C-alpha positions as CSV (number, residue, x, y, z in Angstrom):
1,M,71.8,59.8,107.6
2,T,69.2,61.3,105.3
3,T,67.6,58.6,102.6
4,G,69.7,60.7,99.4
5,T,72.9,59.9,101.3
6,S,71.7,56.4,101.8
7,E,71.1,55.9,97.7
8,E,74.3,56.7,96.9
9,C,76.1,55.3,99.2
10,S,74.3,51.9,98.1
11,T,74.9,52.4,94.3
12,T,78.6,53.3,95.2
13,N,78.8,49.8,96.6
14,D,77.5,48.1,93.9
15,A,79.5,50.0,91.3
16,K,82.7,48.5,93.6
17,G,81.7,45.3,93.8
18,L,80.6,45.4,90.0
19,K,84.3,46.3,89.4
20,Q,85.7,43.9,91.5
21,E,83.8,41.0,90.2
22,G,85.0,42.4,86.8
23,N,88.4,42.4,87.8
24,D,88.0,39.1,88.8
25,M,86.5,37.3,86.0
26,F,89.5,39.4,83.4
27,K,92.2,37.5,85.4
28,A,90.2,34.6,85.5
29,G,90.7,34.9,81.3
30,D,86.2,36.2,80.7
31,F,87.3,39.1,79.1
32,I,83.0,39.1,77.5
33,G,82.1,39.0,81.6
34,A,84.5,41.3,83.0
35,L,83.1,43.7,80.0
36,D,79.8,43.3,80.8
37,K,80.5,44.2,84.7
38,Y,82.9,47.2,83.9
39,T,79.9,48.4,81.6
40,R,76.9,48.5,84.4
41,A,79.5,49.7,86.8
42,L,79.9,52.5,84.5
43,S,76.1,53.2,84.4
44,L,76.1,53.5,88.9
45,V,79.2,55.9,88.6
46,D,80.0,59.6,88.5
47,S,82.9,61.3,86.9
48,N,85.4,60.9,89.7
49,E,85.2,56.9,89.1
50,R,84.6,56.7,85.8
51,T,88.5,56.6,84.7
52,V,89.7,53.7,86.5
53,L,86.8,51.8,84.9
54,L,87.1,53.2,81.4
55,N,90.4,52.1,81.9
56,N,90.0,48.4,82.8
57,R,87.1,48.3,79.8
58,A,89.7,49.6,77.7
59,A,91.9,46.3,78.9
60,A,89.2,44.1,78.5
61,N,88.5,45.3,74.6
62,L,92.0,45.0,73.8
63,K,92.4,40.9,74.9
64,L,88.8,40.8,72.7
65,H,90.4,42.3,69.8
66,R,87.8,45.1,70.0
67,F,90.2,47.9,69.2
68,E,88.2,50.5,67.7
69,D,86.3,50.2,71.4
70,A,89.2,49.9,73.2
71,V,90.6,53.3,71.6
72,R,87.0,54.9,72.2
73,D,87.2,53.9,75.9
74,A,90.8,55.1,76.4
75,S,89.7,58.2,74.8
76,E,86.6,58.8,77.0
77,A,89.7,58.0,80.0
78,L,91.9,61.0,79.0
79,E,89.0,63.4,78.3
80,L,88.4,63.3,82.4
81,S,92.3,62.7,83.1
82,P,94.5,63.6,80.3
83,A,98.0,62.6,81.8
84,D,96.7,59.6,82.4
85,A,99.2,56.9,81.7
86,K,97.3,53.4,81.7
87,A,95.0,55.3,79.1
88,L,97.6,56.5,76.9
89,Y,99.1,53.2,76.7
90,R,96.1,51.5,76.3
91,R,95.4,53.8,73.3
92,S,98.9,53.3,71.7
93,Q,98.5,49.4,72.0
94,A,94.5,49.8,70.3
95,L,96.0,52.2,67.2
96,E,99.0,50.2,66.7
97,A,96.5,46.9,66.1
98,L,94.5,49.3,64.0
99,G,97.4,49.9,61.8
100,K,97.6,54.1,63.1
101,L,101.2,53.7,63.8
102,D,101.8,57.6,64.0
103,E,99.2,58.4,66.4
104,A,100.6,55.1,68.5
105,F,104.2,56.6,68.5
106,K,103.0,60.1,69.8
107,D,100.6,58.1,72.8
108,A,103.7,55.8,73.9
109,R,105.9,58.8,73.7
110,K,103.5,60.8,76.3
111,V,103.4,57.8,78.5
112,L,107.6,57.9,78.5
113,H,107.5,61.0,79.2
114,L,105.5,60.4,82.3
115,E,106.8,57.2,83.1
116,P,110.6,57.0,81.8
117,K,111.5,53.8,83.4
118,N,108.3,51.6,82.5
119,T,110.0,48.8,79.9
120,A,106.9,47.4,78.4
121,V,106.6,51.3,76.5
122,Q,110.4,51.3,76.5
123,Q,109.8,47.8,73.7
124,S,106.8,49.4,72.3
125,M,108.7,52.8,71.3
126,R,111.3,50.6,69.6
127,R,108.6,48.4,67.6
128,L,107.0,51.8,66.8
129,S,109.9,53.3,65.6
130,Q,111.0,50.4,63.9
131,S,108.0,50.0,61.8
132,L,107.5,53.7,61.3
133,E,111.7,53.8,59.7
134,Q,110.4,50.7,57.4
135,I,107.4,52.8,56.3
136,A,109.2,56.0,55.4
137,K,111.5,53.9,53.0
138,E,109.0,51.8,51.6
139,N,107.0,55.2,50.8
140,A,110.1,57.1,49.2
141,S,110.2,53.9,46.9
142,T,106.4,53.8,46.4
143,S,106.6,57.6,45.6
144,N,109.3,56.9,42.8
145,K,107.6,54.2,41.3
146,V,104.3,56.2,41.0
147,T,106.0,59.4,39.3
148,Q,107.6,57.1,37.1
149,M,104.3,55.6,36.3
150,I,102.5,59.0,36.0
151,G,105.7,60.1,33.4
152,V,104.8,57.3,31.5
153,I,101.1,58.0,31.5
154,E,101.3,61.9,30.6
155,N,104.2,60.8,27.7
156,S,102.9,61.4,24.5
157,T,105.9,59.4,22.6
158,A,105.0,56.3,25.1
159,S,102.9,53.6,23.4
160,L,99.7,52.3,24.2
161,D,100.5,49.3,25.7
162,L,103.0,50.9,28.1
163,K,100.5,53.4,28.9
164,N,98.1,50.6,30.1
165,Q,100.7,48.4,31.7
166,A,101.8,51.6,34.1
167,A,97.9,52.2,34.9
168,N,97.4,48.8,35.8
169,N,100.5,49.0,38.3
170,L,98.9,52.0,39.5
171,I,95.9,50.3,40.1
172,V,98.2,47.4,42.2
173,I,100.3,50.7,43.9
174,A,96.1,52.4,44.9
175,R,95.7,48.8,46.9
176,E,98.0,49.6,49.6
177,K,97.6,52.9,51.9
178,A,100.5,54.2,51.4
179,G,100.8,53.7,47.5
180,A,97.2,55.9,47.6
181,E,98.8,58.6,49.4
182,A,101.9,58.7,46.9
183,I,99.4,58.5,43.8
184,L,97.6,61.6,45.7
185,A,100.2,63.3,46.4
186,A,101.3,62.9,42.7
187,D,98.2,64.7,41.9
188,S,97.5,61.3,39.6
189,I,93.8,61.7,39.4
190,A,93.6,65.1,37.4
191,K,96.6,63.5,35.3
192,C,94.6,60.6,34.5
193,L,91.5,62.1,33.6
194,K,93.4,64.1,31.4
195,V,95.1,61.3,29.4
196,M,91.2,59.6,29.7
197,E,90.3,62.1,27.8
198,S,92.7,62.7,25.1
199,L,93.4,58.9,24.6
200,K,89.4,57.7,24.6
201,N,91.0,53.7,24.9
202,S,88.5,52.0,26.9
203,E,91.4,49.4,28.1
204,F,92.9,52.3,30.0
205,C,90.1,54.1,31.2
206,L,88.8,51.1,32.5
207,S,92.2,50.8,34.2
208,C,92.0,54.9,35.4
209,I,88.4,53.7,37.1
210,R,89.5,50.9,39.2
211,I,92.6,53.4,40.1
212,F,90.0,55.9,41.5
213,S,87.6,53.1,43.2
214,E,91.0,51.9,45.3
215,L,91.2,55.4,46.4
216,S,87.7,55.8,47.4
217,K,88.0,53.0,49.5
218,K,90.4,54.3,52.0
219,K,88.5,57.6,53.1
220,P,85.6,59.3,53.0
221,G,88.2,62.5,51.8
222,W,89.7,60.7,49.2
223,A,86.4,59.6,47.7
224,L,85.2,63.3,48.1
225,R,88.1,64.0,46.0
226,V,87.8,61.5,43.4
227,L,84.0,62.9,43.2
228,K,85.0,66.4,42.7
229,E,87.9,66.1,40.5
230,F,86.3,63.7,38.3
231,G,83.1,65.6,38.4
232,L,79.4,64.0,38.9
233,P,78.4,64.5,35.3
234,A,81.3,63.0,33.8
235,M,81.1,60.1,36.3
236,I,77.5,59.5,34.7
237,D,78.6,59.7,30.9
238,Q,81.1,56.9,31.9
239,F,77.5,54.6,31.6
240,I,77.1,55.2,28.1
241,S,79.1,52.1,27.5
242,K,78.3,48.8,25.6
243,E,81.1,47.3,27.2
244,E,80.0,44.7,30.5
245,Q,83.2,45.1,32.0
246,Y,83.5,48.9,32.1
247,I,79.8,49.5,32.9
248,T,80.5,47.0,35.9
249,A,83.7,48.7,37.1
250,V,81.8,52.2,36.6
251,Q,78.8,50.9,39.1
252,Y,81.9,49.8,41.6
253,L,83.0,52.7,42.1
254,F,80.0,55.0,42.4
255,Q,78.8,52.1,45.3
256,T,82.5,52.5,46.6
257,I,82.2,56.5,46.8
258,I,79.0,56.0,48.2
259,N,80.1,53.7,51.3
260,A,82.6,55.7,51.9
261,L,80.6,59.2,52.2
262,S,78.2,56.8,54.4
263,G,80.3,54.4,56.1
264,M,77.9,51.5,55.0
265,D,79.3,48.1,53.3
266,A,76.8,45.8,52.5
267,K,78.8,43.0,51.7
268,E,80.2,43.1,55.5
269,S,76.9,43.6,56.9
270,K,77.6,46.9,58.0
271,K,75.0,49.8,58.4
272,P,75.5,53.4,57.6
273,D,77.2,55.7,59.7
274,L,74.7,58.2,60.8
275,Q,77.0,60.8,61.8
276,L,79.2,60.5,59.0
277,M,75.6,60.5,56.6
278,K,75.0,63.4,57.6
279,D,78.3,65.1,57.4
280,N,78.3,64.2,53.7
281,E,74.1,64.4,53.3
282,A,74.7,67.1,50.3
283,H,77.0,64.9,48.3
284,I,75.3,61.5,49.0
285,D,71.6,63.4,47.8
286,A,73.7,64.9,44.6
287,I,74.8,61.2,43.8
288,M,71.4,59.8,44.4
289,L,69.6,62.6,42.5
290,A,71.9,62.6,39.5
291,L,72.0,58.5,39.1
292,V,67.8,58.7,39.1
293,K,67.6,61.7,36.8
294,S,69.7,59.8,34.5
295,S,68.2,56.6,34.8
296,S,65.5,58.0,31.6
297,S,68.2,59.0,29.6
298,R,67.5,58.9,25.8
299,V,71.2,58.7,25.1
300,M,72.0,56.2,28.4
301,T,73.3,52.9,26.7
302,A,70.8,49.8,28.0
303,L,73.8,48.0,30.2
304,G,73.9,51.4,31.7
305,R,70.7,52.0,32.7
306,D,70.8,48.6,34.2
307,A,73.3,49.1,36.3
308,I,71.9,52.6,37.0
309,L,68.7,50.9,38.4
310,E,70.6,48.1,40.3
311,L,72.6,51.3,42.2
312,I,69.4,53.0,42.9
313,T,67.3,49.9,44.2
314,K,70.7,48.9,46.3
315,N,71.2,52.2,48.2
316,V,67.7,53.6,48.6
317,D,66.7,50.3,51.0
318,Y,65.5,51.2,54.3
319,D,68.5,49.6,55.7
320,H,71.0,51.5,53.6
321,L,70.5,55.0,52.6
322,N,67.0,54.9,53.5
323,W,65.9,57.4,50.3
324,G,63.0,56.8,49.3
325,I,61.4,59.7,51.0
326,K,63.9,61.9,48.9
327,L,63.7,60.0,45.9
328,V,59.7,60.6,45.8
329,D,59.8,64.3,46.6
330,A,62.6,65.1,44.1
331,D,60.0,63.5,41.4
332,G,62.1,60.7,40.9
333,L,59.1,58.5,40.2
334,R,58.6,59.7,37.4
335,E,61.7,59.2,35.9
336,L,61.6,55.5,37.0
337,L,58.1,55.1,35.6
338,E,59.3,56.3,31.9
339,V,61.7,53.4,31.8
340,A,59.3,51.2,33.4
341,S,57.0,52.1,30.4
342,E,59.6,51.9,27.9
343,L,59.1,48.5,25.0
344,E,62.3,46.3,24.7
345,D,61.5,45.7,21.1
346,I,59.4,48.7,19.7
347,K,61.6,51.7,18.8
348,Y,60.9,55.2,17.8
349,E,62.9,58.5,17.7
350,S,62.7,59.1,21.7
351,S,62.7,55.6,22.7
352,M,65.4,54.4,25.4
353,D,67.4,51.1,24.9
354,I,67.0,48.6,27.1
355,T,67.4,44.9,28.4
356,P,65.1,42.1,29.1
357,N,66.2,43.0,33.0
358,T,65.2,46.6,32.4
359,R,61.6,46.1,33.7
360,P,62.1,43.6,36.4
361,N,64.8,46.0,37.7
362,C,62.1,48.8,38.2
363,S,59.7,46.4,39.8
364,V,62.0,46.2,42.3
365,A,63.3,49.3,42.5
366,F,59.6,50.6,43.0
367,E,59.0,47.7,45.9
368,R,62.5,49.3,47.6
369,I,61.4,52.9,47.4
370,Y,57.5,52.3,48.6
371,F,59.2,50.4,51.6
372,C,60.8,53.2,52.2
373,M,57.6,54.9,52.7
374,D,57.1,54.2,56.7
375,Y,54.3,56.5,57.5
376,D,50.7,56.8,55.9
377,K,51.1,60.3,54.5
378,A,54.5,59.3,52.7
379,K,52.6,56.1,51.0
380,E,49.9,58.5,50.0
381,K,51.9,60.9,48.2
382,Y,53.6,58.0,46.6
383,R,50.6,56.9,45.3
384,E,49.6,60.3,44.3
385,K,53.2,60.8,42.3
386,V,52.3,57.3,40.5
387,M,48.3,58.6,39.4
388,E,49.6,62.0,38.6
389,Y,52.0,59.9,35.6
390,V,49.1,57.4,34.8
391,N,46.5,60.2,34.8
392,E,49.0,62.1,32.3
393,K,49.4,59.1,30.0
394,L,45.4,58.2,29.9
395,R,44.5,61.5,28.8
396,D,47.0,61.7,25.8
397,P,44.7,60.3,22.5
398,E,47.6,58.6,21.1
399,I,47.8,54.6,21.7
400,E,51.3,55.4,22.1
401,S,51.0,56.6,25.7
402,K,47.9,54.0,26.5
403,V,50.8,51.1,25.8
404,R,53.0,52.6,27.6
405,V,51.3,53.4,30.9
406,T,49.8,49.8,31.0
407,A,53.5,48.9,31.2
408,A,54.3,50.8,33.9
409,I,51.2,49.5,35.6
410,T,52.4,46.0,35.1
411,A,55.9,46.9,36.4
412,L,54.5,48.3,39.4
413,L,52.0,45.1,40.3
414,L,55.3,43.3,39.7
415,G,56.9,45.7,42.6
416,P,54.3,47.2,45.1
417,L,51.1,45.4,44.4
418,D,49.2,47.9,46.5
419,V,50.3,50.7,44.6
420,G,49.5,48.6,41.7
421,N,46.0,47.5,42.1
422,N,45.5,51.4,43.4
423,C,46.0,52.3,39.7
424,L,43.8,49.5,38.6
425,A,41.0,51.0,40.7
426,A,41.1,54.4,38.9
427,P,38.3,54.9,36.2
428,G,39.0,53.2,33.1
429,V,42.1,51.3,33.6
430,V,40.8,47.9,33.8
431,E,38.2,48.4,30.4
432,M,41.1,50.2,29.0
433,M,43.7,46.8,28.9
434,L,40.5,44.6,28.3
435,A,39.9,46.7,25.0
436,M,43.6,46.8,23.8
437,A,43.5,42.9,24.6
438,S,41.1,42.5,22.3
439,S,41.8,44.9,19.1
440,E,44.1,43.3,16.3
441,E,47.4,44.9,16.7
442,E,49.9,42.7,18.0
443,L,51.5,45.3,20.3
444,Q,48.6,45.7,22.0
445,Q,47.4,42.5,22.6
446,R,51.4,41.6,24.2
447,V,51.3,44.1,27.0
448,A,47.5,44.2,27.7
449,A,47.9,40.0,28.4
450,E,50.8,41.0,30.5
451,A,49.2,43.3,32.4
452,I,45.9,41.3,32.7
453,I,48.6,38.4,33.9
454,A,50.1,41.0,36.5
455,A,46.8,42.3,37.3
456,A,44.7,38.0,38.5
457,S,47.0,38.8,41.9
458,K,44.8,37.9,44.4
459,K,41.7,35.4,44.3
460,D,38.6,38.4,44.7
461,K,40.5,40.1,41.9
462,C,41.0,36.9,39.3
463,T,36.9,36.4,40.0
464,S,36.1,39.6,38.4
465,I,39.0,39.4,35.8
466,I,38.0,36.1,35.3
467,S,34.1,37.1,34.1
468,S,35.4,39.9,32.0
469,G,38.6,38.5,30.7
470,M,38.9,34.7,30.4
471,G,37.1,35.3,27.1
472,I,40.0,37.5,25.3
473,L,42.6,35.3,26.8
474,K,41.2,32.1,24.9
475,K,40.8,33.8,21.8
476,L,44.6,35.4,22.0
477,Y,45.3,31.9,23.1
478,K,44.2,30.8,19.4
479,S,46.6,33.2,18.2
480,E,49.7,31.8,15.9
481,N,51.9,34.4,16.9
482,D,53.8,32.3,19.7
483,N,54.5,35.9,21.6
484,I,51.0,36.3,21.8
485,R,50.1,32.7,22.5
486,V,52.2,32.2,25.2
487,R,51.1,35.6,27.2
488,A,47.6,34.3,27.3
489,L,48.5,30.6,27.9
490,V,50.5,32.1,31.3
491,G,46.9,34.7,31.9
492,L,44.8,31.3,31.6
493,C,47.4,29.0,33.5
494,K,47.0,32.2,36.5
495,L,43.7,32.3,36.5
496,G,43.1,28.4,36.6
497,S,45.2,28.5,39.9
498,F,43.8,30.9,42.3
499,G,42.3,28.0,44.4
500,G,45.9,27.3,45.5
501,T,47.2,24.5,46.8
502,D,43.1,23.3,48.2
503,S,42.7,20.2,46.0
504,S,39.0,21.0,46.7
505,L,38.5,24.2,44.0
506,R,39.2,23.4,40.5
507,P,38.4,26.7,38.2
508,F,39.2,24.4,35.3
509,S,37.1,21.3,34.4
510,D,38.7,18.1,34.5
511,G,42.0,17.6,32.1
512,T,42.1,21.5,31.2
513,T,45.3,22.1,33.7
514,L,47.1,18.9,32.4
515,K,46.4,20.6,29.0
516,L,48.3,23.5,29.9
517,V,50.8,22.2,31.7
518,A,51.7,20.3,28.3
519,T,51.0,23.2,26.5
520,C,54.0,25.0,28.5
521,R,56.3,22.1,28.8
522,N,56.8,22.4,24.8
523,F,57.8,25.8,24.7
524,L,60.0,25.3,28.0
525,I,61.7,22.0,26.2
526,N,62.0,23.6,22.5
527,P,65.5,24.7,22.2
528,K,64.0,26.6,19.0
529,K,62.0,29.1,21.0
530,D,63.6,32.5,22.3
531,K,64.8,33.0,26.0
532,S,61.7,35.1,26.0
533,L,58.7,32.5,25.5
534,R,60.6,29.6,27.6
535,K,60.4,32.6,31.0
536,W,57.0,33.2,29.7
537,A,56.3,29.2,30.3
538,A,58.7,28.8,33.4
539,E,55.9,31.3,34.7
540,G,53.1,29.3,33.3
541,L,54.1,26.1,35.3
542,A,54.5,28.9,38.4
543,Y,50.8,28.9,38.8
544,L,50.0,25.7,37.5
545,T,52.7,24.1,40.3
546,L,50.4,24.6,43.4
547,D,48.4,21.9,42.0
548,A,49.9,19.1,43.3
549,E,48.6,16.7,40.4
550,V,50.7,19.1,38.1
551,K,53.8,18.8,40.8
552,E,53.8,14.9,40.0
553,D,53.6,15.4,36.3
554,L,56.2,18.0,36.3
555,I,59.0,16.4,38.2
556,G,58.5,13.2,35.8
557,D,59.4,14.9,33.0
558,K,63.2,14.8,32.9
559,D,63.5,17.0,29.7
560,A,61.2,20.4,31.3
561,I,63.0,19.8,34.7
562,H,66.8,19.9,33.0
563,A,65.0,23.0,30.8
564,L,63.9,24.4,33.9
565,I,67.7,24.6,35.5
566,D,68.8,25.5,31.9
567,L,66.8,28.5,31.6
568,A,67.4,29.9,35.7
569,K,71.4,29.6,34.8
570,T,71.0,32.3,32.0
571,E,70.7,34.3,34.9
572,Q,68.1,37.1,33.5
573,K,66.0,38.8,36.2
574,S,63.0,38.3,34.2
575,V,63.0,34.6,34.8
576,L,63.4,34.7,38.6
577,Y,59.9,34.2,39.2
578,G,58.3,31.9,37.0
579,V,61.7,29.1,38.2
580,L,61.6,30.3,41.6
581,T,57.9,29.9,42.2
582,T,57.9,26.4,40.6
583,L,60.9,25.1,43.0
584,V,59.1,26.0,45.5
585,N,55.8,25.0,44.6
586,L,57.4,21.5,43.6
587,T,59.4,21.2,47.2
588,N,56.4,22.1,48.5
589,S,58.3,24.9,50.8
590,Y,56.5,28.0,50.6
591,E,54.7,29.4,53.6
592,K,51.9,27.3,55.2
593,Q,49.2,28.1,57.4
594,E,48.7,25.6,60.4
595,I,45.2,25.0,60.5
596,I,44.1,24.2,64.1
597,P,41.8,20.7,64.2
598,E,39.1,23.0,66.5
599,L,38.8,25.8,64.3
600,K,38.5,23.1,61.4
601,E,35.6,21.6,63.0
602,L,33.8,24.5,63.6
603,A,34.0,26.0,60.3
604,K,33.1,22.5,58.9
605,F,29.5,23.1,61.5
606,A,29.2,26.7,59.9
607,K,29.4,25.2,56.8
608,Q,32.7,27.8,55.8
609,H,34.9,25.9,53.1
610,V,37.9,24.4,54.4
611,P,41.3,23.9,52.5
612,E,42.2,20.4,52.0
613,E,45.5,18.8,51.1
614,H,46.0,16.5,48.1
615,I,47.5,13.3,48.4
616,L,50.2,13.8,46.2
617,D,51.5,16.8,48.7
618,S,51.9,14.2,51.8
619,K,55.8,14.0,52.9
620,E,56.8,11.1,51.0
621,H,56.1,12.6,47.7
622,V,57.5,15.9,48.3
623,D,60.6,14.4,49.6
624,K,61.1,12.5,46.5
625,R,60.5,15.5,44.4
626,T,63.5,17.4,46.1
627,K,65.9,14.7,45.9
628,I,65.1,14.3,42.3
629,L,65.7,18.2,42.2
630,A,68.7,18.2,43.8
631,E,70.3,14.9,42.1
632,T,69.1,16.9,38.9
633,G,71.3,19.5,39.9
634,V,69.1,22.4,41.2
635,T,72.0,24.3,43.5
636,V,73.8,25.3,40.1
637,A,70.6,27.1,39.4
638,L,69.7,28.6,42.6
639,V,73.4,29.9,43.4
640,A,73.0,31.8,39.5
641,L,69.7,33.0,40.4
642,S,71.3,34.1,44.4
643,S,72.9,37.1,43.0
644,T,69.5,39.3,42.7
645,E,68.6,42.7,44.7
646,S,65.3,41.3,45.2
647,K,64.7,40.2,49.0
648,N,61.3,38.2,48.1
649,S,63.2,36.2,45.5
650,R,66.2,35.6,48.2
651,E,63.5,34.2,50.7
652,M,62.2,31.8,48.2
653,I,65.6,30.9,47.2
654,S,66.6,30.3,51.1
655,R,63.4,28.0,51.2
656,V,64.2,25.8,48.4
657,F,68.0,25.3,49.8
658,N,66.8,24.5,53.2
659,A,64.2,22.2,51.6
660,I,67.5,20.1,50.3
661,C,69.4,21.0,53.2
662,E,66.2,18.9,55.4
663,H,67.8,15.9,54.0
664,Q,71.1,14.5,55.4
665,E,71.9,12.6,51.9
666,L,71.3,15.8,49.8
667,R,73.8,18.0,51.7
668,G,76.9,17.3,49.8
669,Y,75.0,18.4,46.5
670,V,74.4,21.9,48.4
671,V,78.4,22.1,49.3
672,Q,79.7,20.3,45.9
673,Q,78.1,22.7,43.6
674,G,78.5,26.2,45.5
675,G,75.7,26.6,47.5
676,A,76.8,27.2,50.9
677,K,78.5,30.5,49.6
678,A,75.4,31.4,48.1
679,L,73.7,31.2,51.7
680,L,76.4,33.1,53.5
681,K,75.0,36.0,51.4
682,L,71.4,35.0,51.8
683,A,71.7,34.9,55.8
684,L,72.7,38.3,55.8
685,D,71.0,40.3,52.7
686,N,67.1,39.1,53.1
687,T,64.2,39.6,54.3
688,A,64.0,38.9,57.8
689,N,62.2,35.5,57.3
690,G,64.6,34.4,54.7
691,K,67.2,35.7,56.9
692,T,66.2,32.7,59.4
693,I,65.3,30.4,56.8
694,A,69.0,30.9,55.1
695,A,70.5,30.7,58.7
696,Q,68.9,26.8,59.3
697,A,70.2,25.9,56.0
698,L,73.5,26.8,57.3
699,A,73.1,25.3,60.4
700,R,72.0,21.8,59.2
701,L,74.9,21.9,56.5
702,G,77.4,22.7,59.5
703,I,75.9,19.8,61.7
704,T,76.7,16.8,58.7
705,I,79.7,18.5,57.3
706,N,82.8,19.5,58.6
707,P,82.5,23.4,58.6
708,E,86.3,23.6,57.3
709,V,85.1,21.9,54.5
710,A,81.8,23.2,53.7
711,F,82.6,27.0,54.7
712,P,85.9,27.2,53.7
713,G,87.7,30.6,54.9
714,Q,84.2,31.5,56.5
715,R,83.6,31.6,60.2
716,V,79.9,30.3,60.2
717,S,79.6,32.2,63.9
718,K,80.0,35.9,61.8
719,H,77.2,34.8,59.3
720,V,74.6,32.8,61.6
721,L,73.3,34.6,64.6
722,C,72.8,32.6,68.0
723,D,68.8,32.8,67.5
724,S,68.1,32.2,64.4
725,G,65.9,29.6,65.1
726,A,68.3,26.6,63.0
727,A,67.8,22.7,63.6
728,A,68.7,19.7,62.3
């Protein structure tokens, strides 16, 4: 016997052994074990043996309720053996479970033709026949209802109330597959669009948008039909509204269509289907490009612009459409930089309407797009596109261009820091900012102060800016204008915090830091101050609370803590950084680098600086601060902020939650105030580190509190991975 023949016999025997082990496990009820054995056996055999193994694996998948996998296995078996009764029957069972009764009936009929005396198939045929007859009756009834509702909508003599009621009825009908089919069969999309155009009534239009969303959910083909009949330009125009409810509905329609065409669903943590996305690539690209181009439209409303930026941010992501490189190639960065350079309270002929959330939205979008640049040339192209815009503005002699480019650079510094720092390195940029800060014009002072705050991101950069900008910030701090003074205050706070948690480093003289804290507190707790000033005060505290003495001072100030939590409840994206960083600092939940004793001694011997932890950062003090925050209702603030799209912010929220959940007696507060539900979402959509931290917090809740109470209607196993590293 040759070596080749010997190896073939060995492989065949291995496959038979695995198959028998799988059969034994199946009989014992270990369906996952059986699935594994059949899968391993399939990798060892040729087409002659595959049919039986595929049938067996389909049976295991059926037992595990993995119906789509069962359909795939049975279909593959039928490709090898088209008249295999077992494969047909198992596919019929899986299709029935998936609600595809027509297809299930066809397969069952084929089995009955092959095995007329098969009683199991006879029962299945009777059941499917009855179900299909019932569906046919319901469809006929549904079709009549749709015809009646469309008749009311098209009737020119019907009252507006009747038309609105008919449209609302169609939303309910569209939620069922049969109803959606009847709506499409009645050519309802075109008819609703025609009435939308003639009525121009916001309530009616809102109902129609919701009908289209329900239709788009069901099938990619139906989503395409909505897109084509509505028309992409007309869909984009729906964002030109000042009604938040309507904007949200239009945003949802766009997301539903994108999900249908790509196969993804962020809520279900479902990643795109690569083949489906490839098939619909042209349509997806057209939608994304239209959104990017419309983001800088001068006729767009502020709410509409924010909704568009949120759609871009969500879908451009590496884990979603991964559309970042295409956006850069399409010169989309220029559109977003134009938006980022806009100033809310400065109006001129060609200005855009924006909200306080617009620039933070831009920063998050810039960050997500940059994350998609997964190789050096792509990152370089991103930086080049940004510098083209920056240099163009710098060449313009108008002061408006200088102000706008400074605002855009600030947005970059708050997003992809590398790109923002690259802009700062350009000749004359820092000097321009300092010159603007020294001017007598409020606008220039304000924009420059914000840029200096964002630019002082690392200790080495703080050092250079301290030498040239500290005097300017001190001068601005003396301004009688609160808008200027509070920004200068934050700049001083940031420059004074570059020592971090190292208690041996003190950039300012004794007492200066606490004076800055007192000023921030006065801005924060004063109800007469607008939200913008309070937001800046929170940001100042974010830097100062790296100091343990400041943490203790702040946690003892109930008014300041309540004001901080109330500010978070406003859900403005601009307050995210200040509030979250302060909370992370107070709970000491930031990432700490472990100091190895031997290396510490070596550093001392080499006369290198060794960071020192303050006694007020000991576990006893941290636990006390965490308890005070939990009892003051910080969970409510964290839940409000957890809707952010910023993954870095989501990680910070997870850190604070986990710090609270570390204490068994505080876990009840988290559950009572909606923290468990927020953590479930944070465990699914977060940075890699953030997912682990959120999962750890969830595990802590599940250990102490009955999961049925902590997670009503949820399955913890669905959200928390076994390897999350969670521990009580």
